[in-house]
N, C-alpha and C positions, 0 to 999 in steps of 0.2 A: 624864825629859824630854831627848830628842835634839833638837839641832838640825839641820833637815836643809838642805841648799845647794839653794836654787832652781835647778832647771833646766827646761826648756823638753822636754817627751816628746818623742820621735821621733815624726815623720809615718809614718801608717801605711803600709807596704809599698806600694810602688806594684807591682801584679803588672802582669803583660805590658804593656810601652810603646807595641809596635805590631807591625805584621802580622809581623815577621821573627819577634820573642820570641814571640809566639804560635803561629806555624808549630814553632820550633823546641821549645816544651812539649808541643803536641802530639803532634810524630813520636820525642822523647824518651820520652815514655810508654808510646806505642806498642813503642819499642825496649826499654824496660825489660824487658818479656818475654822478652828472651833470656837475663836472669839466670836464670829459672828451666830455658830451654832447658843453660844450663851446669850447672847443679843435675843434672837429669836425665842429661847424658850422662855428669857424673862419678858419679853412682851406677852408671849402668852399666859404667863402668869397674872399679870396686870390686866389682861382683858378677863380672863377667867374671874378673877377678884374682883373688878370693880364694875364688869358690864353684866356678869351672869350670879356675884354673889356665891362663886363657887373654887375657892383658892385651893391650889394645889398643894402635896404635902412632899413633892421631890422636886421642885425648881429651886427653891434656894441653896438647899445641899447639894443638887447636881451641877448649876452655876458654879458656886462657889469650889466646887472640886475640879469641875475644868478649868476655870480661873487660875486657880491656885497653882495645877499642874503645868499649865502654860508660861508660866511664871517660874517656875524651876528651872522648865527647859530654857527659859531664856537666857539665863546665867551660861550656859554651857554655849550657849547661842551667841553669846556678847563676845566672851572668849573665842572660839572661834572666828568670827569675822572681825577680830580684834578691835571689838567696840567696847570695851571694858573699861571700867573708871581707872585713870593712873594720875598722877601727880604731875600735869604738865608744865608748871611753874618750874620747876627741878628740870624734867625732861627736854623741855624745848629750849633752856638755856645751856647744854652741854652738848659737845661735840657727838661726832655720829659714832664712832667709837667707844665714847663713855656712854651712851644711850645702849650699846651691847653691852656694856658689864650691869649696866642699870637695869636690860631685862633679864639679864642671867641670874643676878639677884632676886628680881620678882619673881623669875621660875622657881627658885630654890625654895624662894620662903613660901610662893603659892603651891609648890606640890607638898610642903611640910602641912600646912593649913589644909589641905584639902583631904589631904591623907587621914589627918585628926577628925576631921568632921565626918568623914567615910564612916571610919571605924564609930564613930558614935552613931551616925544613920543606921549602921549596921545593927546597932545594937537595940536601937529602936524599932529596927523594922524587924527585925527578930521578935521580939517581945509582941507586935501588932500582927506576926503572921500564924506566932505557936505558943500554944499551951506550954508550960512550964515543963510538962511531961514528954513536949515533941511532936504533938496532933497538930496539924493544920488548922487552925481557927480566927479567922481572918476578925479584927477588931472592928466593930462598929460603932455607928454616930450615937445609938443610944435615941433617936429621935423616932417619931411615928415611922418613917419611914426607914433606918434603920442600915444604911446602905454601908457598904465595909469602903467605905471612902475612905476615913483615918487610916485603915491599914496598907490601902491602896497609894495614897501620896505619902505615908513613910514609904514604900517601896522605892516610887519613883524617884524619891529624895536620894535616897541611897543609890539607885540606879546611876542617877545624873551627877552624884559626886563621886563614882567609882569613872566615870566617863570623863568627869573635869581632871583627875588622877591622870589617867592615860593622854590627855590632852597636854596638861603640864611636861611630863614626862615626853613626848614626841617633840614641845617646844623648846626643851631642855636642850635637848638632843639637837635640834637645829642650830640653836644659839651657841652652842660648844663647838660643833661643825664651822660654823659663819666664823667664829673666832680664831678659829685652829687656819681655815682658808686665808684668811687675812692678814695672820702670823707669818705663813708661807708665801707671800705675796712680795 
């Protein structure tokens, strides 16, 4: 017989906490179909290269751009669906009330971090989209295809980080309201 330490089980996962989270999940689920597009164009490349000895100039960069974009969106999806990484060793071992305070700290630190990343991403996106004198000129890959994928990817990173900042603000407000409601009860 082993002695088990009593601990409070974690609360059920909170699925979308607000309208922004619901929209992110819905849009992300639709965008996930682009992974199939990536597989199909990659299959096309393999067939063209090995069956017809006619490799493409666009598939690798396009597949990399689509995959990279989807992984960026995956970050805000994970936060919206409450599937992000957390240190459960500590989180699961504390009371429900302590979890609420840990969530509060998490959202404050996350907001600061996401805000700094968004600022840095703005600088990178601005340089990728505009010349030093302010004209629109998208940074390109420099390959044979020379697609504007680097500029587009930097723009997607900036937009995703701005959305993440808004998510953190909304979640922080919900945590504060939840603590207030518990204090008043």
